[in-house]
Each structure stands twice: as C-alpha cells, then as structure tokens.
C-alpha positions as CSV (number, residue, x, y, z in Angstrom):
1,M,-0.1,-0.3,0.1
2,K,3.1,2.2,0.2
3,I,2.5,3.0,-4.0
4,D,-0.7,4.3,-3.4
5,E,0.0,6.6,-0.4
6,V,3.1,8.1,-2.8
7,Y,1.0,8.2,-5.5
8,G,-2.1,10.2,-3.6
9,A,0.5,12.5,-2.3
10,W,2.1,13.6,-5.3
11,K,-1.5,13.9,-6.7
12,D,-2.6,15.8,-3.6
13,E,0.6,18.2,-4.4
14,K,-0.3,18.3,-8.7
15,V,-3.9,19.4,-7.5
16,R,-2.7,22.6,-5.8
17,I,-2.4,25.3,-9.1
18,D,-2.6,28.7,-8.1
19,I,-4.2,30.3,-10.9
20,R,-4.4,34.5,-10.8
21,E,-7.9,35.9,-11.0
22,S,-7.4,37.5,-13.6
23,F,-6.8,34.4,-15.6
24,S,-10.4,34.1,-17.3
25,D,-10.1,37.9,-18.3
26,E,-7.0,37.3,-19.6
27,V,-8.1,34.1,-21.7
28,M,-11.3,35.8,-23.5
29,C,-9.2,39.1,-24.3
30,K,-6.8,37.0,-26.3
31,I,-9.5,34.8,-28.0
32,Y,-10.9,38.5,-28.7
33,Q,-7.9,39.4,-30.3
34,Y,-7.6,36.3,-31.9
35,E,-10.9,36.9,-33.7
36,Q,-10.5,40.9,-34.3
37,G,-7.4,39.2,-36.4
38,R,-9.2,36.7,-38.3
39,G,-11.4,39.6,-40.1
40,G,-8.9,40.6,-42.6
41,L,-9.1,37.2,-44.3
42,L,-10.9,37.0,-47.7
43,F,-11.6,33.3,-47.2
44,D,-12.7,31.8,-44.1
45,R,-12.8,27.8,-44.1
46,Q,-15.7,28.2,-42.3
47,Q,-17.2,30.5,-45.2
48,I,-16.5,28.1,-47.8
49,V,-18.1,25.0,-46.2
50,E,-20.8,27.0,-45.3
51,F,-21.3,27.8,-49.2
52,I,-21.1,24.5,-50.3
53,Y,-23.4,23.1,-48.6
54,S,-26.0,25.7,-48.8
55,H,-25.5,25.0,-53.1
56,R,-26.7,22.3,-54.2
57,L,-24.8,22.8,-57.6
58,V,-21.6,23.6,-55.9
59,R,-21.7,19.9,-54.2
60,V,-22.8,18.8,-57.8
61,V,-20.0,20.7,-59.7
62,L,-17.0,19.3,-56.8
63,V,-18.3,15.9,-56.9
64,A,-18.2,15.9,-60.5
65,A,-14.7,17.4,-60.7
66,A,-13.3,14.7,-58.1
67,G,-15.1,12.0,-60.2
68,I,-13.1,13.5,-63.3
69,A,-10.1,13.8,-61.6
70,G,-10.1,10.0,-60.3
71,F,-10.9,8.8,-63.7
72,V,-8.3,10.9,-65.2
73,R,-5.8,9.5,-62.7
74,I,-6.2,6.0,-63.6
75,A,-6.2,6.4,-67.1
76,F,-2.9,7.8,-66.8
77,V,-1.7,4.7,-64.8
78,V,-3.4,2.3,-67.2
79,F,-1.9,4.2,-70.2
80,M,1.7,4.4,-68.4
81,F,1.1,0.6,-67.7
82,L,0.3,-0.6,-71.3
83,A,2.9,1.7,-72.7
84,S,5.9,0.2,-70.7
C-alpha cells in the first residue's frame, strides 16, 4: 500500500495550482484579439464550408470534378502501364 500512499501524495501536490483571478479575463481577451485578427481574411474555411453546403449545384460540380480527376488518374496509370 505504500505505492498508493506515494501516488496519493503526488496527486494531492499536483492539484494545488495557483491561478490568478484575472486568468479567465486574459484568456477571453486573447480569444477576442484572435477573432478580430481573423476579420482581414478574404475567405474563411467556415464560410467556404457553409457556401458549399448551402448550394446544391456547387456540391454537384465538386463531386463531378473529383470523379473526373479520379478517372484521369486511373486512365494515366493504365496508359503508363500499357506503354511500358
């Protein structure tokens, strides 16, 4: 049982963390500054995802383009295999 006592003492020692009272204010300030800094971007990933999901035609075009790209890659591999 000595190991359990040592572990318990270590755990109790690590629990005692000194956190300043202004810690949450500092974190929120950093988050606010980060959000303000993101405003200068032309496109945001979230905006692009929302645009894709809100327009059915865009989704159809993207899936078709991916299918064509996949077919071209497979055709290229088959062509290279047959050419050698």
